[in-house]
C-alpha positions as semicolon CSV with decimal commas, in nm:
position;residue;x (nm);y (nm);z (nm)
1;M;2,553;12,842;-2,817
2;S;2,846;12,969;-3,025
3;R;3,112;12,734;-3,159
4;P;3,368;12,660;-2,885
5;D;3,728;12,769;-2,918
6;P;3,949;12,457;-2,889
7;A;4,243;12,667;-2,772
8;A;4,037;12,811;-2,485
9;L;3,856;12,492;-2,379
10;G;4,108;12,215;-2,451
11;P;3,956;11,877;-2,352
12;Y;3,622;12,044;-2,277
13;V;3,526;12,095;-2,642
14;P;3,216;11,873;-2,690
15;P;3,298;11,579;-2,920
16;A;3,073;11,505;-3,217
17;P;2,823;11,226;-3,143
18;A;2,798;10,909;-3,349
19;R;2,425;10,976;-3,375
20;E;2,156;11,204;-3,237
21;L;1,794;11,123;-3,162
22;T;1,491;11,257;-2,982
23;A;1,303;11,074;-2,706
24;V;0,946;11,167;-2,618
25;S;0,868;11,197;-2,246
26;A;0,539;11,111;-2,078
27;D;0,393;11,460;-2,127
28;G;0,506;11,484;-2,489
29;S;0,825;11,681;-2,420
30;R;1,095;11,604;-2,675
31;L;1,442;11,537;-2,537
32;H;1,766;11,580;-2,732
33;I;1,997;11,278;-2,699
34;E;2,352;11,219;-2,818
35;V;2,505;10,872;-2,849
36;H;2,882;10,824;-2,865
37;G;3,104;10,519;-2,906
38;P;3,063;10,163;-3,038
39;E;2,705;10,034;-3,066
40;R;2,747;9,712;-2,866
41;A;2,992;9,842;-2,606
42;P;2,897;9,858;-2,236
43;A;2,657;10,146;-2,181
44;V;2,684;10,463;-1,972
45;V;2,404;10,720;-1,936
46;L;2,491;11,075;-1,827
47;A;2,245;11,323;-1,673
48;H;2,369;11,681;-1,633
49;G;2,273;11,940;-1,375
50;W;2,090;12,272;-1,345
51;T;2,188;12,531;-1,612
52;C;2,413;12,281;-1,792
53;S;2,389;12,062;-2,105
54;T;2,546;11,757;-2,270
55;A;2,857;11,972;-2,323
56;F;2,920;11,954;-1,949
57;W;3,026;11,589;-1,988
58;A;3,272;11,654;-2,273
59;A;3,579;11,520;-2,089
60;Q;3,398;11,202;-1,980
61;I;3,251;11,142;-2,326
62;R;3,585;11,196;-2,498
63;D;3,752;10,931;-2,279
64;L;3,473;10,677;-2,237
65;A;3,355;10,670;-2,599
66;A;3,668;10,484;-2,704
67;D;3,527;10,161;-2,556
68;H;3,182;10,245;-2,413
69;R;2,849;10,343;-2,562
70;V;2,784;10,679;-2,398
71;V;2,436;10,831;-2,390
72;A;2,407;11,197;-2,289
73;Y;2,088;11,402;-2,300
74;D;1,976;11,759;-2,242
75;Q;1,735;11,810;-1,954
76;R;1,415;11,991;-2,053
77;G;1,484;12,358;-2,123
78;H;1,859;12,301;-2,135
79;G;2,090;12,268;-2,435
80;R;1,894;12,152;-2,738
81;T;1,589;12,027;-2,548
82;P;1,300;12,277;-2,567
83;A;1,166;12,437;-2,250
84;S;0,849;12,299;-2,098
85;P;0,588;12,460;-1,870
86;V;0,624;12,150;-1,652
87;C;0,924;12,164;-1,418
88;S;0,918;11,904;-1,141
89;T;1,105;11,606;-1,006
90;E;0,834;11,385;-1,157
91;A;0,913;11,533;-1,497
92;L;1,285;11,466;-1,443
93;A;1,204;11,102;-1,366
94;D;0,974;11,077;-1,670
95;D;1,250;11,216;-1,891
96;L;1,515;10,975;-1,766
97;E;1,277;10,684;-1,820
98;A;1,216;10,803;-2,176
99;V;1,589;10,828;-2,246
100;L;1,661;10,482;-2,106
101;G;1,376;10,332;-2,305
102;A;1,484;10,502;-2,628
103;T;1,854;10,415;-2,614
104;L;1,891;10,078;-2,439
105;A;1,775;9,737;-2,554
106;P;1,514;9,556;-2,343
107;G;1,685;9,430;-2,031
108;E;2,014;9,603;-2,113
109;R;2,192;9,743;-1,808
110;A;2,400;10,061;-1,783
111;V;2,585;10,275;-1,536
112;V;2,387;10,595;-1,478
113;A;2,586;10,899;-1,367
114;G;2,413;11,216;-1,251
115;H;2,567;11,551;-1,157
116;S;2,378;11,793;-0,928
117;M;2,021;11,808;-1,068
118;G;2,115;11,502;-1,274
119;G;2,177;11,314;-0,950
120;M;1,840;11,436;-0,826
121;T;1,691;11,300;-1,148
122;V;1,832;10,958;-1,061
123;M;1,684;10,977;-0,711
124;A;1,346;11,084;-0,849
125;A;1,346;10,789;-1,091
126;S;1,481;10,529;-0,848
127;S;1,153;10,339;-0,810
128;R;1,045;10,368;-1,176
129;P;1,018;10,043;-1,376
130;A;1,247;10,155;-1,660
131;F;1,514;10,270;-1,417
132;R;1,508;9,942;-1,229
133;E;1,523;9,750;-1,555
134;H;1,821;9,938;-1,693
135;A;2,033;10,078;-1,406
136;A;2,313;9,842;-1,305
137;A;2,497;10,095;-1,086
138;V;2,493;10,469;-1,017
139;L;2,742;10,749;-0,967
140;L;2,607;11,055;-0,782
141;C;2,826;11,363;-0,827
142;S;2,790;11,682;-0,623
143;T;2,426;11,641;-0,536
144;G;2,176;11,625;-0,251
145;S;1,824;11,508;-0,179
146;S;1,679;11,791;0,032
147;R;1,759;12,116;0,221
148;L;1,964;12,248;-0,072
149;V;1,911;12,617;0,002
150;A;1,948;12,584;0,379
151;E;2,279;12,395;0,351
152;S;2,429;12,603;0,067
153;T;2,737;12,806;0,159
154;V;2,743;13,021;-0,154
155;L;2,687;13,321;0,073
156;P;2,969;13,334;0,331
157;I;2,755;13,413;0,635
158;R;2,641;13,210;0,934
159;A;2,380;12,941;0,872
160;G;2,024;13,032;0,961
161;G;1,711;13,199;0,836
162;V;1,880;13,509;0,699
163;R;2,129;13,312;0,491
164;T;1,855;13,082;0,363
165;R;1,636;13,372;0,251
166;L;1,923;13,554;0,081
167;T;2,046;13,235;-0,089
168;R;1,695;13,169;-0,219
169;R;1,691;13,515;-0,378
170;V;2,033;13,471;-0,536
171;L;1,965;13,125;-0,681
172;G;1,616;13,223;-0,796
173;S;1,719;13,547;-0,961
174;R;1,557;13,630;-1,295
175;A;1,845;13,859;-1,393
176;P;2,025;13,773;-1,718
177;L;2,381;13,647;-1,679
178;G;2,495;13,841;-1,984
179;P;2,815;13,774;-2,180
180;V;3,104;13,573;-2,041
181;T;3,330;13,851;-1,916
182;P;3,633;13,831;-1,683
183;L;3,409;13,946;-1,394
184;A;3,146;13,685;-1,481
185;R;3,414;13,415;-1,480
186;R;3,540;13,526;-1,138
187;I;3,189;13,519;-0,992
188;L;3,114;13,178;-1,141
189;K;3,443;13,036;-1,017
190;Y;3,381;13,160;-0,663
191;A;3,025;13,027;-0,651
192;T;3,062;12,692;-0,825
193;M;3,426;12,585;-0,851
194;G;3,730;12,518;-0,637
195;P;4,018;12,764;-0,599
196;A;4,258;12,558;-0,813
197;S;4,026;12,547;-1,118
198;T;4,218;12,632;-1,435
199;P;4,111;12,909;-1,674
200;E;3,998;12,654;-1,933
201;M;3,779;12,481;-1,673
202;V;3,621;12,811;-1,572
203;Q;3,572;12,913;-1,936
204;A;3,407;12,581;-2,019
205;C;3,165;12,610;-1,725
206;A;3,088;12,975;-1,793
207;R;3,012;12,909;-2,158
208;I;2,767;12,632;-2,067
209;V;2,596;12,806;-1,775
210;H;2,558;13,142;-1,951
211;A;2,388;12,965;-2,244
212;C;2,100;12,850;-2,022
213;P;1,794;13,078;-2,072
214;R;1,720;13,283;-1,762
215;T;1,353;13,173;-1,765
216;V;1,465;12,809;-1,751
217;R;1,721;12,886;-1,481
218;H;1,455;13,056;-1,270
219;A;1,190;12,786;-1,322
220;W;1,418;12,504;-1,212
221;S;1,554;12,704;-0,916
222;G;1,207;12,680;-0,764
223;V;1,213;12,301;-0,794
224;L;1,553;12,284;-0,626
225;D;1,437;12,517;-0,349
226;L;1,152;12,283;-0,254
227;L;1,337;11,959;-0,323
228;D;1,259;11,659;-0,104
229;L;1,385;11,333;-0,252
230;D;1,486;11,158;0,070
231;H;1,239;10,880;-0,016
232;G;1,406;10,838;-0,356
233;V;1,744;10,782;-0,193
234;R;1,601;10,493;0,008
235;E;1,462;10,338;-0,313
236;L;1,797;10,352;-0,495
237;R;1,879;9,984;-0,453
238;V;2,169;9,940;-0,695
239;P;2,538;9,981;-0,608
240;T;2,595;10,355;-0,575
241;E;2,907;10,568;-0,540
242;V;2,895;10,926;-0,415
243;V;3,147;11,196;-0,512
244;V;3,170;11,551;-0,376
245;G;3,429;11,826;-0,365
246;T;3,537;11,958;-0,027
247;A;3,506;12,314;-0,166
248;D;3,153;12,261;-0,301
249;R;2,935;12,556;-0,195
250;F;2,617;12,447;-0,374
251;T;2,595;12,094;-0,236
252;P;2,853;12,078;0,045
253;P;2,986;11,743;0,173
254;V;2,710;11,726;0,437
255;H;2,480;11,614;0,155
256;A;2,714;11,338;0,039
257;R;2,738;11,206;0,393
258;S;2,360;11,209;0,431
259;L;2,321;11,022;0,102
260;A;2,576;10,762;0,208
261;A;2,392;10,702;0,534
262;A;2,055;10,659;0,362
263;L;2,148;10,463;0,048
264;P;2,070;10,089;0,067
265;D;2,390;9,997;-0,121
266;C;2,646;10,277;-0,099
267;T;2,977;10,132;-0,212
268;S;3,192;10,438;-0,146
269;V;3,197;10,811;-0,070
270;A;3,480;11,022;-0,210
271;E;3,545;11,377;-0,089
272;L;3,783;11,536;-0,340
273;P;4,014;11,793;-0,173
274;G;3,981;12,148;-0,304
275;I;3,727;12,060;-0,573
276;G;3,408;12,265;-0,605
277;H;3,061;12,184;-0,736
278;M;3,157;12,113;-1,099
279;T;3,327;11,778;-1,033
280;P;3,313;11,630;-1,388
281;I;3,496;11,937;-1,522
282;E;3,720;12,006;-1,222
283;A;3,821;11,644;-1,159
284;P;3,764;11,473;-1,495
285;E;4,006;11,185;-1,442
286;Q;3,861;11,094;-1,103
287;V;3,500;11,107;-1,224
288;T;3,572;10,917;-1,544
289;G;3,775;10,658;-1,355
290;R;3,489;10,591;-1,117
291;I;3,245;10,547;-1,405
292;R;3,487;10,304;-1,572
293;A;3,523;10,105;-1,251
294;L;3,147;10,080;-1,205
295;V;3,106;9,959;-1,563
296;A;3,379;9,699;-1,519
297;A;3,215;9,567;-1,203
298;H;2,849;9,575;-1,305
299;V;2,794;9,600;-1,684
300;T;2,859;9,367;-1,976
301;A;2,860;9,446;-2,347
302;L;2,572;9,340;-2,569
303;A;2,608;8,996;-2,725
304;P;2,644;8,990;-3,106
305;A;2,285;8,868;-3,147
306;E;2,149;9,155;-2,939
307;S;2,070;9,502;-3,064
308;A;2,143;9,832;-2,894
309;V;1,825;9,973;-3,046
310;S;1,546;10,001;-2,790
311;A;1,195;9,869;-2,826
312;V;1,071;10,221;-2,744
313;P;1,046;10,432;-3,059
314;A;1,281;10,730;-3,085
315;V;1,295;10,997;-3,353
316;P;1,624;11,065;-3,535
317;A;1,730;11,422;-3,463
318;E;1,707;11,531;-3,826
319;E;1,345;11,414;-3,845
320;S;1,245;11,571;-3,512
321;A;1,368;11,909;-3,634
322;S;1,148;11,899;-3,944
């Protein structure tokens, strides 16, 4: 990914992390992690979505890192995490467990926020021991647990078998996205963002999405097509807030309402008027504010005698690259 232009991206330029490390997942996959903010501050863990990277959370990291310890990681095949032949919801859960174990002290609790496939990662991990040890509360942004292709409104035609088949072909395309051109930005804005998205928002999203390798994009599209995590929603037993944009074509509000009805402890559902699928970029203040509120209600900072270093070994990024 080329160096971002601060003039073009404004608050969406990824901030430099305090440290970088590599966690090792259950199958040996190595996951790139960035840690921002004070070491003993209350912790937040961010999981990005399909075709994105840690850069997607730039606005949240920039704000929260002033008084939170923010952990962001690249899903396998995305950003600086190498691709893996294994693409599944089980792998997503394994990876989140590895990140939690590598970055949080034993028994330390954090708010876990997931956008799109990141929210699905949270659902997939909801019954895992490490998740239950470390998750104090959850924010689910623009996500769903099943029927993603059938409910998508990316194609503006009547719901039914024809739309589902065509949507599956579009989302599963192996075609390269190519450079970020004015036409590419218009297409991306229509498909994934609300009509009021600013040029810097669209540019930030386009730069991130176009950097995702097409083989990775295609591989994970198959997982999303067959997604069924309804059982994971029922196992998500911590306080959970749900956020969706009313103009979201990828995961329309019907998904948020279904999640709210199935979650054991849904504390609120927010439908943001005119916002599309990319809620953390399109509505940064609202998303960040909800994370802050969840931390204030459910997370405490580490005591001076405690350490933010996990009992699970992690490899510093400079060593993992050697």
